[in-house]
VOGU-3710 file (C-alpha; in Angstrom, 3 decimals, decimal comma):
1> mntllwiics> -4,361/-29,210/22,362  -6,940/-27,040/24,004  -10,825/-28,079/24,859  -11,768/-25,959/22,036  -9,468/-27,618/18,947  -10,759/-31,391/20,730  -14,252/-30,768/19,880  -13,549/-29,401/16,748  -11,251/-32,433/15,277  -13,785/-34,770/16,783
11> giamsliali> -16,477/-32,999/14,820  -14,626/-32,987/11,815  -13,563/-36,864/11,798  -17,126/-37,719/12,452  -18,660/-35,809/9,755  -15,971/-37,809/7,483  -17,210/-40,967/8,500  -19,871/-40,490/6,633  -18,185/-40,955/3,922  -17,257/-44,561/4,288
21> gsltlalkqa> -20,903/-45,165/2,865  -18,813/-45,287/-0,063  -17,467/-48,283/0,812  -20,786/-50,293/-0,208  -19,893/-49,280/-4,305  -16,426/-51,069/-4,329  -17,305/-54,324/-2,027  -19,410/-57,267/-2,959  -22,911/-57,983/-1,225  -21,514/-60,873/-0,021
31> tldkillplv> -19,043/-58,757/1,791  -21,141/-56,367/2,913  -23,529/-58,606/4,482  -20,581/-60,693/6,091  -19,193/-57,897/8,171  -22,031/-55,333/8,854  -23,668/-57,127/11,314  -20,713/-57,809/13,749  -19,843/-54,300/13,091  -23,515/-53,911/14,516
41> afaagsligg> -22,461/-56,174/17,444  -19,312/-54,448/18,109  -21,010/-51,256/17,941  -24,063/-52,432/20,638  -21,156/-53,482/23,324  -19,446/-50,356/22,816  -22,283/-48,149/23,459  -23,218/-49,627/26,720  -19,987/-50,158/27,716  -19,195/-46,834/27,003
51> alfhmipasv> -22,811/-45,779/28,940  -21,955/-48,328/32,056  -18,141/-47,964/32,586  -17,400/-44,102/31,669  -20,739/-41,625/30,841  -22,572/-42,984/33,933  -19,258/-42,800/36,716  -18,289/-39,897/35,559  -21,551/-38,153/35,541  -21,949/-39,180/39,444
61> qqmgndisvy> -18,942/-38,330/40,337  -19,751/-34,381/38,098  -23,100/-34,394/39,959  -23,246/-36,681/42,820  -25,146/-39,649/43,314  -28,034/-37,751/42,985  -31,073/-38,952/41,631  -30,968/-36,097/39,098  -28,361/-37,810/37,502  -30,908/-40,577/36,739
71> vwivtgfltf> -33,155/-38,609/35,588  -31,135/-37,596/32,664  -30,132/-40,783/31,996  -33,957/-41,332/31,416  -34,455/-38,183/29,434  -31,560/-39,207/27,184  -33,349/-42,833/26,399  -36,938/-41,632/25,932  -35,467/-38,804/23,416  -34,558/-42,126/21,317
81> laleqflnwh> -37,450/-43,580/21,738  -39,377/-40,047/20,785  -37,349/-40,009/17,782  -38,218/-43,587/16,601  -41,823/-43,031/18,124  -42,414/-39,809/16,239  -39,948/-39,216/13,105  -40,473/-43,319/12,176  -36,706/-43,138/12,638  -34,724/-46,161/13,627
91> hshqieaqkr> -31,385/-47,327/13,162  -31,902/-50,273/10,798  -28,753/-51,461/8,775  -30,199/-53,756/6,355  -29,578/-52,504/2,945  -33,247/-52,433/0,996  -34,177/-50,552/-1,542  -37,024/-47,334/-0,261  -38,592/-44,916/-1,983  -36,952/-41,550/-2,393
101> epltylilva> -39,835/-39,530/-0,952  -40,294/-38,717/1,973  -38,135/-41,644/3,901  -34,791/-41,031/2,429  -35,166/-37,040/3,508  -36,369/-38,538/6,774  -33,334/-40,770/7,126  -31,007/-37,564/6,722  -32,874/-34,927/9,322  -32,929/-37,467/11,537
111> dglhnfiggl> -29,713/-38,630/10,958  -28,605/-35,262/11,303  -30,331/-34,598/14,732  -29,281/-37,537/15,755  -25,312/-36,195/15,014  -26,363/-32,718/16,523  -27,245/-34,090/19,839  -23,961/-36,663/19,447  -22,092/-33,182/19,433  -23,577/-32,121/22,298
121> fvaasflidf> -22,788/-35,170/24,933  -19,382/-35,778/23,336  -18,381/-31,878/23,577  -19,802/-32,028/27,172  -17,118/-35,028/27,671  -14,417/-33,001/26,581  -15,496/-30,474/29,155  -15,216/-32,990/31,487  -12,023/-34,568/30,931  -10,069/-35,034/27,405
131> rlgltawlaa> -9,976/-38,651/28,177  -13,557/-38,949/28,786  -14,322/-37,009/25,124  -11,893/-39,208/23,241  -13,994/-42,533/24,981  -17,033/-41,143/24,291  -16,000/-39,853/20,351  -14,994/-43,687/19,850  -18,157/-45,392/21,100  -20,032/-43,021/18,929
141> aahevpqelg> -18,236/-44,244/16,049  -18,328/-47,397/16,285  -21,885/-47,013/15,968  -21,098/-44,507/12,686  -19,201/-47,272/10,857  -22,149/-49,716/10,135  -25,338/-46,901/10,678  -23,488/-45,025/7,372  -22,821/-48,096/5,791  -26,707/-49,088/5,888
151> dfavlvhggw> -27,685/-45,234/5,422  -25,302/-44,399/2,272  -26,614/-47,996/0,542  -30,736/-46,604/1,524  -30,680/-43,388/-0,434  -28,603/-44,859/-3,271  -31,266/-47,235/-3,985  -33,720/-44,753/-2,853  -32,906/-43,150/-6,089  -30,256/-40,648/-5,116
161> sksgallynf> -26,751/-39,755/-7,229  -24,032/-41,040/-5,047  -22,217/-38,240/-4,952  -25,514/-37,022/-4,596  -25,846/-39,423/-1,179  -22,075/-38,488/-0,276  -22,325/-35,359/-0,048  -25,706/-35,447/1,829  -24,555/-37,626/4,478  -21,679/-35,796/5,194
171> lsgltflfgg> -23,282/-32,312/5,476  -25,803/-34,650/8,177  -22,493/-35,393/9,755  -21,254/-31,742/9,819  -24,347/-31,457/12,431  -22,185/-33,241/15,022  -19,476/-30,884/14,981  -22,291/-27,537/15,260  -23,615/-29,393/18,611  -20,094/-29,281/19,681
181> lvaygvshsi> -19,626/-26,042/19,304  -23,263/-25,499/20,987  -22,486/-27,265/23,949  -18,938/-25,312/23,915  -20,356/-21,569/23,488  -23,294/-22,357/26,539  -21,199/-24,080/28,609  -19,658/-20,647/29,898  -22,894/-19,585/30,916  -24,641/-23,026/32,197
191> nvdflvafaa> -23,253/-25,889/33,489  -23,569/-28,802/30,806  -22,581/-31,782/32,529  -25,557/-33,139/32,911  -25,577/-33,965/29,163  -22,764/-36,579/29,762  -25,862/-38,902/31,928  -28,090/-37,710/29,044  -25,773/-38,997/26,586  -25,540/-42,338/28,720
201> gnflyigaad> -29,470/-42,955/28,031  -28,982/-42,384/24,625  -26,445/-45,141/24,530  -28,424/-47,614/26,538  -30,994/-46,777/24,093  -29,364/-47,394/20,749  -27,089/-50,271/21,880  -30,233/-52,172/23,503  -33,300/-51,494/21,807  -31,894/-50,397/18,225
211> lipeikkgst> -28,932/-52,578/17,762  -29,041/-55,924/20,112  -32,566/-56,899/18,265  -30,803/-56,830/14,694  -27,929/-59,574/16,153  -29,963/-61,837/18,277  -31,141/-64,023/15,909  -28,648/-65,305/13,669  -29,895/-68,022/10,943  -27,609/-70,252/12,769
221> lrinvihfsa> -25,081/-71,297/15,690  -21,611/-69,860/14,207  -23,152/-66,447/13,080  -25,058/-66,163/16,251  -21,558/-66,881/18,088  -19,480/-64,028/15,396  -22,066/-61,588/16,894  -22,027/-62,477/20,448  -18,103/-62,394/20,672  -18,013/-58,764/18,336
231> faaglavllt> -20,845/-57,683/21,096  -18,514/-59,012/24,094  -15,296/-57,758/22,452  -17,063/-54,063/22,456  -17,714/-54,295/26,137  -14,491/-55,052/26,955  -12,558/-52,582/24,559  -14,769/-50,199/26,666  -13,905/-51,573/29,964  -10,390/-51,769/29,255
241> irlwmthda> -9,856/-48,071/28,264  -11,864/-47,108/31,626  -9,400/-49,884/33,587  -6,449/-47,773/31,824  -7,884/-44,289/32,847  -8,423/-45,648/36,368  -4,545/-46,785/36,473  -3,619/-43,553/34,271  -5,184/-41,184/36,728
//
């Protein structure tokens, strides 16, 4: 399968993940409460593992161990800090009622921008190596599952119809595909390797600044152990994939 087809398929698959929000209609609240934060913990480990074990080493390999790699990592980190600071956007996975105006619209706009950026860097990863692209997609998808569950619930509680929330979440997810196609298009005229280092900064910020604070203060020792184990599992999965890729190379 050629690179463009990988990018298109990954973009469509990421958009379809938005439909997972409909599970909040079928599952009991108690069940959601049990699974959501462990999923967040796993996503945090996957994102940080993706950055440390895959994206940063790939950036150094492509761009050399130059200061520019680390400047792009910091730029990626600061970009998502700016999204939160100036768009009032936070990866909260608490299912709470919100007013439809204007916060729920802001959630869709910010998620659309986030997905567009995600499409850019996943496509750039595929352009380097399809295995790196798959790894980047898997780490991003692990994060999207709990995020979409939370976003869908917030939209419905905020006054959106269930069908409307699903539709607009899906449309917001399509910006991932659009970002991938943009990256592929411009790659013929400029080198997009820097996007992988930029993505590493995104992953580190989301995992460490957004997700870990939500899971590190469990109400009981048992919950803390579950969250820590899920986080470690996310790291372990990405490390295992890295070791497999190195052995297979």
